[in-house]
C-alpha positions as CSV (number, residue, x, y, z in Angstrom):
1,M,0.0,0.0,0.0
2,S,1.3,3.5,-0.8
3,S,0.6,6.9,0.3
4,R,-1.6,7.4,-2.7
5,S,-4.1,4.8,-1.6
6,G,-4.0,6.1,1.9
7,A,-4.9,9.8,1.3
8,F,-6.0,10.8,-2.2
9,P,-9.1,8.6,-2.5
10,V,-10.2,10.1,0.8
11,R,-10.0,13.6,-0.5
12,A,-11.7,12.6,-3.8
13,A,-14.6,11.1,-1.8
14,G,-14.8,14.0,0.6
15,W,-15.0,16.9,-1.8
16,P,-18.2,15.8,-3.7
17,R,-20.0,15.5,-0.3
18,F,-18.6,18.9,0.7
19,A,-20.0,20.5,-2.5
20,H,-23.5,19.1,-1.7
21,R,-23.7,20.6,1.8
22,P,-26.0,23.7,1.7
23,S,-24.2,25.5,4.4
24,A,-20.8,24.9,2.7
25,R,-22.1,26.1,-0.6
26,A,-23.5,29.2,1.1
27,G,-20.1,29.8,2.7
28,L,-18.3,29.4,-0.6
29,V,-20.6,31.9,-2.4
30,L,-20.5,34.4,0.4
31,G,-16.8,34.0,0.8
32,G,-16.2,34.4,-2.9
33,I,-18.2,37.7,-2.9
34,I,-16.3,39.0,0.1
35,L,-12.9,38.0,-1.5
36,L,-14.0,39.7,-4.7
37,I,-14.8,42.9,-2.8
38,A,-11.5,42.7,-0.8
39,L,-9.3,42.1,-3.9
40,G,-11.2,44.0,-6.6
41,G,-12.8,46.7,-4.5
42,P,-10.0,49.3,-5.0
43,F,-10.5,49.1,-8.7
44,V,-14.2,50.2,-8.5
45,A,-14.0,52.5,-5.5
46,P,-15.6,55.9,-6.3
47,H,-13.0,57.9,-4.4
48,P,-9.4,57.4,-3.2
49,F,-9.4,55.8,0.3
50,D,-7.7,58.9,1.9
51,A,-9.5,61.7,0.0
52,I,-11.7,64.0,2.1
53,V,-14.8,64.4,0.0
54,G,-17.4,65.9,2.4
55,P,-18.2,66.9,5.9
56,A,-17.4,64.6,8.8
57,F,-20.0,61.9,9.7
58,Q,-22.3,62.9,6.8
59,A,-25.4,60.5,6.7
60,P,-25.7,58.3,3.6
61,D,-27.2,59.9,0.5
62,S,-27.1,59.5,-3.2
63,H,-23.5,60.7,-3.4
64,F,-22.2,58.7,-0.5
65,P,-24.2,55.5,-0.1
66,L,-22.6,54.7,3.3
67,G,-21.9,58.3,4.3
68,T,-18.6,59.7,5.4
69,D,-16.3,59.0,8.3
70,F,-14.8,61.2,11.1
71,L,-12.6,63.1,8.6
72,G,-15.2,63.3,5.8
73,R,-13.8,60.4,3.7
74,D,-16.2,58.2,1.8
75,V,-17.0,55.1,3.9
76,L,-17.9,53.0,0.8
77,S,-14.5,53.6,-0.8
78,R,-12.7,52.8,2.4
79,V,-14.7,49.6,2.9
80,L,-13.8,48.6,-0.7
81,Y,-10.1,49.3,0.0
82,G,-10.0,47.9,3.5
83,G,-10.5,44.2,2.9
84,R,-7.1,43.7,1.3
85,T,-5.2,44.3,4.5
86,V,-7.5,41.9,6.6
87,V,-7.4,39.1,4.1
88,G,-3.8,39.6,3.1
89,L,-2.3,39.8,6.6
90,A,-4.4,37.0,8.0
91,G,-3.7,34.8,4.9
92,A,0.1,35.5,5.1
93,A,0.1,34.8,8.9
94,T,-1.9,31.5,8.4
95,L,0.4,30.3,5.6
96,L,3.5,31.1,7.6
97,A,2.1,29.4,10.7
98,Y,1.4,26.2,8.7
99,L,4.9,26.2,7.1
100,I,6.5,26.3,10.6
101,G,3.9,24.3,12.5
102,V,3.7,21.5,10.0
103,S,7.5,21.2,9.9
104,I,7.7,21.1,13.7
105,G,4.9,18.6,14.0
106,L,6.3,16.2,11.4
107,L,9.7,16.2,13.0
108,A,8.3,15.8,16.5
109,G,5.9,13.0,15.5
110,F,8.3,11.0,13.4
111,S,11.6,11.4,15.3
112,R,10.7,9.2,18.3
113,S,13.7,10.7,20.0
114,L,14.7,13.5,22.4
115,L,13.8,15.9,19.7
116,D,10.0,15.2,20.3
117,P,9.8,16.4,23.9
118,L,12.1,19.3,23.3
119,L,10.0,20.7,20.4
120,M,6.7,20.0,22.3
121,R,7.9,21.7,25.5
122,A,8.9,24.8,23.4
123,M,5.3,24.7,22.0
124,D,3.9,24.5,25.5
125,V,5.8,27.6,26.5
126,L,4.3,29.5,23.6
127,L,0.8,28.2,24.5
128,A,1.2,29.7,28.0
129,F,1.1,33.2,26.6
130,P,-2.4,34.6,25.9
131,P,-2.4,35.4,22.1
132,V,-3.6,39.0,22.4
133,L,-1.2,39.8,25.2
134,F,1.7,38.3,23.2
135,L,0.7,40.4,20.2
136,L,0.4,43.6,22.2
137,V,3.8,43.1,23.8
138,L,5.4,42.3,20.4
139,A,3.7,45.3,18.7
140,T,4.8,47.6,21.6
141,G,8.4,46.4,21.4
142,A,8.8,46.2,17.6
143,G,6.6,49.1,16.7
144,P,3.5,49.1,14.5
145,S,4.3,47.3,11.3
146,P,2.6,44.7,9.0
147,V,5.6,42.5,9.2
148,A,5.6,42.4,13.0
149,L,1.8,41.7,12.9
150,V,2.2,38.8,10.5
151,L,5.0,37.2,12.5
152,G,3.1,37.7,15.7
153,V,-0.1,36.1,14.5
154,A,1.8,33.3,12.9
155,T,3.7,32.6,16.1
156,V,0.6,32.3,18.3
157,N,-0.9,29.8,15.7
158,V,2.2,27.6,15.4
159,P,1.9,25.6,18.7
160,N,-1.7,24.3,18.0
161,I,-0.8,23.4,14.5
162,A,2.3,21.6,15.6
163,R,0.4,19.6,18.2
164,I,-2.3,18.6,15.7
165,V,0.3,17.5,13.1
166,R,2.4,15.7,15.6
167,S,-0.7,13.7,16.7
168,A,-1.7,12.9,13.1
169,T,1.9,11.9,12.3
170,L,2.2,9.5,15.3
171,D,-0.9,7.8,14.0
172,V,0.2,7.5,10.3
173,S,3.9,6.7,11.0
174,V,3.0,3.2,12.4
175,R,1.2,2.1,9.3
176,G,2.5,-0.5,7.0
177,Y,3.3,1.5,4.0
178,V,5.5,3.9,6.2
179,E,7.2,1.0,7.8
180,A,7.9,-0.5,4.4
181,A,9.4,2.8,3.2
182,V,11.6,2.9,6.4
183,A,12.8,-0.7,5.7
184,R,13.7,0.3,2.1
185,G,16.0,3.0,3.6
186,E,14.1,6.0,2.3
187,P,15.6,9.3,3.6
188,T,13.6,11.0,6.3
189,A,12.7,14.0,4.1
190,V,11.3,11.7,1.5
191,L,9.3,9.8,4.0
192,L,7.8,12.9,5.5
193,A,7.0,14.5,2.1
194,R,5.8,11.4,0.3
195,E,4.4,9.0,2.8
196,I,3.2,11.0,5.8
197,L,2.3,14.6,4.7
198,P,-0.2,13.5,2.0
199,N,-1.9,11.2,4.5
200,I,-2.5,13.9,7.1
201,A,-3.7,16.5,4.5
202,N,-7.3,15.8,5.4
203,T,-6.6,16.8,9.0
204,L,-4.8,20.0,7.9
205,L,-7.7,20.9,5.6
206,A,-10.2,20.5,8.4
207,D,-8.1,22.6,10.7
208,C,-7.2,25.4,8.2
209,G,-10.5,27.2,8.4
210,I,-10.3,27.5,12.2
211,R,-6.7,28.9,12.0
212,F,-7.6,31.4,9.3
213,T,-10.6,32.6,11.2
214,G,-8.5,33.0,14.3
215,S,-5.9,35.0,12.3
216,I,-8.6,37.3,11.0
217,L,-9.8,38.1,14.5
218,L,-6.3,38.6,15.8
219,V,-5.3,40.9,13.0
220,A,-8.5,42.8,13.4
221,A,-8.0,43.1,17.2
222,V,-4.5,44.5,16.9
223,N,-5.5,46.9,14.2
224,F,-8.5,48.0,16.3
225,L,-6.2,48.8,19.2
226,G,-4.0,50.9,16.9
227,L,-0.9,48.7,17.3
228,G,-1.0,47.3,13.8
229,L,-1.7,49.2,10.7
230,Q,-1.6,53.0,11.1
231,P,-3.8,55.8,9.6
232,P,-4.6,56.7,6.9
233,T,-4.5,53.0,5.9
234,A,-7.9,51.7,4.9
235,D,-8.6,48.7,7.1
236,W,-11.9,47.4,8.3
237,A,-10.8,47.0,12.0
238,L,-9.0,50.4,11.9
239,M,-12.2,51.9,10.5
240,I,-14.2,50.7,13.5
241,S,-11.6,52.1,15.9
242,E,-11.4,55.5,14.1
243,N,-15.2,56.0,13.9
244,R,-16.4,54.7,17.3
245,D,-17.0,58.2,18.6
246,G,-19.6,58.7,15.8
247,L,-21.6,55.6,16.5
248,T,-24.8,57.6,17.3
249,I,-24.3,60.1,14.5
250,Q,-23.2,58.0,11.6
251,P,-23.5,54.3,12.5
252,W,-22.6,53.0,9.0
253,A,-19.1,54.2,9.4
254,L,-18.7,51.4,12.0
255,A,-21.4,48.9,10.9
256,A,-20.2,48.5,7.4
257,P,-16.6,47.3,8.2
258,A,-17.8,45.4,11.2
259,L,-20.4,43.5,9.1
260,M,-17.6,42.7,6.5
261,I,-15.4,41.1,9.2
262,A,-18.3,39.2,10.7
263,L,-19.5,37.8,7.3
264,L,-15.9,36.9,6.4
265,T,-15.4,34.9,9.6
266,I,-18.9,33.2,9.3
267,C,-18.3,32.1,5.7
268,V,-14.9,30.7,6.5
269,N,-16.4,28.7,9.4
270,L,-19.2,27.4,7.2
271,V,-16.7,26.2,4.6
272,A,-14.4,24.7,7.2
273,D,-17.3,22.9,8.9
274,G,-18.4,21.5,5.6
275,V,-14.9,20.3,4.7
276,A,-14.4,18.7,8.2
277,R,-17.8,16.9,8.1
278,S,-17.3,15.6,4.5
279,L,-13.8,14.4,5.2
280,G,-14.9,12.7,8.4
281,R,-17.6,10.8,6.6
282,S,-15.2,9.8,3.8
283,L,-12.7,8.5,6.4
284,D,-15.4,6.5,8.0
285,S,-16.5,5.0,4.7
286,E,-12.9,4.0,3.8
287,S,-12.4,2.4,7.2
288,A,-15.6,0.4,6.7
289,V,-14.4,-0.8,3.3
290,R,-11.0,-1.9,4.7
């Protein structure tokens, strides 16, 4: 038995079921719309994101469908510009966290040596720090910057990813096709990349949505507190922070970006839940066949 028979049929069986789940389809459609707004919004925005086009906190009208913010900038234009930072920073942080966390988890789960407890104790130390507190300390020390924000969010996600990958690796590494590859003298890097990683891909897919949602919320929290991106950058969380004093005057300046963040997290959770349930059913089906 090879890694292909262990992993790829499961994914092939899981994805059709995922596509037939109404909640997952709704999440995909909604997520696609939000991503389209985030990535393509700047090209259709009626005004530059930093242009003062009217009085402060002007109510919505025919010229400004969502009104203006505390400086008189068009809220609609800033919403169309503001999604790139949230999606881009959260996506970069999640990708970096998986690159590091998967590497640590694979090494810890497969080594069966002193390396395993050493790596896991280091992960336990990172888990002891509350994520938001860690990010605030990092942002205060390193100064507000997108790079520090991405590194910080990635760091707080690494321990959980490493623990999940280690657990899955321990389960897969005792299977026959892995032991056969070890007996053939395959190098460790080849074993991890060819025999183990493809067979824990389902676990990673099910977990990815949770990590991405967490990254979105962490990025938004730090930006809201003013320790991430700085004005006049258009960012959904920064817009909420900037306009909170005008909640009773012009609520759309806060409601519009807050709604976009909420919808983004909801659709990611719907898709992640659909993937997890579909892959879980396909795994059960394969176990029954075996």
